[in-house]
C-alpha positions in Angstrom: 4.6 -2.3 8.4 6.6 1.1 8.4 4.5 4.7 8.2 6.0 7.5 7.0 5.8 10.9 5.4 7.3 11.7 2.0 8.9 14.9 3.7 11.2 12.6 5.7 12.4 10.6 3.2 15.9 12.1 3.1 16.5 11.7 6.8 14.8 8.1 7.3 15.3 6.3 3.8 18.9 5.5 4.7 17.8 3.1 7.3 16.0 1.1 4.6 17.2 -1.3 2.0 18.1 -0.1 -1.4 15.1 -1.2 -3.1 12.7 0.6 -0.7 14.8 3.5 -0.9 14.6 3.6 -4.7 10.4 3.1 -4.4 10.7 6.0 -2.0 12.7 8.2 -3.9 10.5 7.7 -7.0 7.3 8.6 -4.9 9.2 11.7 -3.8 10.7 12.9 -7.3 7.5 12.1 -9.4 4.8 14.6 -10.1 1.6 12.8 -10.1 -0.9 15.6 -10.5 -0.8 15.3 -14.4 -0.3 11.5 -14.7 -3.0 9.1 -16.0 -4.2 6.2 -14.1 -2.4 3.3 -14.7 1.0 1.1 -14.4 4.5 2.8 -14.7 7.7 0.3 -14.9 10.5 1.6 -12.7 12.6 -1.3 -12.9 10.8 -4.1 -14.5 8.8 -6.5 -12.5 11.1 -5.8 -9.7 9.7 -2.4 -8.9 6.9 -0.9 -10.4 3.9 1.9 -9.6 0.1 1.8 -10.0 -1.7 5.4 -9.9 -5.3 5.2 -9.1 -8.2 7.6 -8.4 -11.4 6.6 -6.7 -13.7 7.2 -3.5 -13.0 4.7 -0.6 -15.6 2.7 0.3 -17.2 1.8 4.0 -14.8 -0.8 5.8 -17.5 -3.6 5.7 -17.2 -3.6 2.0 -13.4 -3.7 1.9 -11.6 -6.9 2.1 -8.4 -7.6 4.3 -5.5 -9.0 2.2 -2.1 -9.8 2.3 0.9 -10.5 -0.8 3.5 -13.2 -0.7 5.8 -12.0 -3.8 5.6 -8.3 -3.5 5.8 -5.4 -0.8 3.6 -2.8 -1.0 4.3 1.1 -0.6 0.8 3.0 -0.5 1.4 6.5 -1.2 -1.3 9.0 -0.5 -1.0 11.8 -3.6 -4.3 13.8 -2.3 -7.2 12.9 -0.3 -7.4 10.6 3.0 -8.5 6.9 3.6 -8.3 4.6 6.6 -6.3 1.6 6.1 -6.8 -1.4 8.5 -3.9 -3.4 9.4 -2.9 -6.6 11.2 -0.2 -9.1 11.6 -0.7 -12.4 9.6 -1.3 -15.3 11.9 -2.8 -18.7 11.5 -6.1 -16.9 13.5 -6.8 -15.1 10.0 -9.6 -16.8 8.4 -9.0 -17.0 4.5 -12.0 -16.0 2.2 -9.9 -16.3 -1.2 -7.3 -18.5 -1.5 -4.0 -17.1 -2.8 -3.8 -16.2 -6.4 -0.2 -16.4 -7.6 -1.1 -14.3 -10.6 -2.7 -11.3 -8.7 -0.2 -11.9 -5.7 -3.0 -11.7 -3.2 -4.9 -13.5 -0.6 -8.0 -12.4 1.1 -9.3 -12.5 4.5 -12.8 -12.7 6.2 -11.4 -12.5 9.6 -8.6 -10.6 10.9 -7.4 -10.6 14.4 -6.6 -7.5 16.3 -6.9 -5.3 13.4 -5.8 -1.4 13.9 -6.6 1.3 11.7 -4.5 4.3 10.4 -5.5 7.3 8.6 -3.5 7.8 5.7 -3.4 11.2 4.4 -1.7 13.6 1.5 1.9 12.6 1.6 1.8 9.9 3.7 2.8 6.4 2.8 2.6 2.9 4.3 5.0 -0.1 3.6 3.2 -3.7 3.7 5.4 -6.6 4.1 4.1 -9.9 3.5 3.5 -10.8 7.1 1.0 -7.8 7.3 -2.5 -7.9 6.4 -4.1 -4.8 5.2 -7.6 -3.4 4.2 -6.9 -0.6 2.0 -9.4 2.1 0.6 -11.8 2.6 3.6 -13.7 6.0 3.8 -12.8 8.4 6.3 -15.0 11.1 5.3 -17.6 11.3 3.1 -16.9 12.5 -0.4 -13.5 12.6 -0.2 -11.7 11.5 -3.4 -8.3 9.6 -3.4 -5.3 9.8 -5.6 -3.2 6.9 -4.4 0.4 5.4 -5.9 0.9 1.9 -4.8 4.8 0.7 -5.5 5.4 -2.9 -6.0 8.6 -4.1 -4.7 9.7 -8.0 -5.3 10.2 -9.2 -2.1 13.0 -11.4 -2.7 15.2 -8.4 -4.1 15.1 -6.9 -0.4 
């Protein structure tokens, strides 16, 4: 897992693999304020983004998840949410088996789950060995605009 701020991409990005740099550069250079919700292709199925607007929910209503095929860059355009995180281990209890179509496994029990507050301009990168619980409420009534960039893990 990597946590950063988009303002630091020029300095920190040089330490990241090329595909991750491309995803962060896309986030840095794109004005999401007037864009419609939906999927945006950057480099085919190797690198694409999804823009969403929503109200975060209570943590107990959100499922912990992990991906096998893609790496997530979750970037907060506007608003704030809490994201739970933990390292994938054999102690994590699967509640919904891996869906190849959606590239997702859901978990009912996560060991040693920490949390971060993702606020405007921040991003977090989740790798296939990271369980994460996004979209949790930090403050009542704060609407979120967030972009999730998906990077094909085998291309890193």
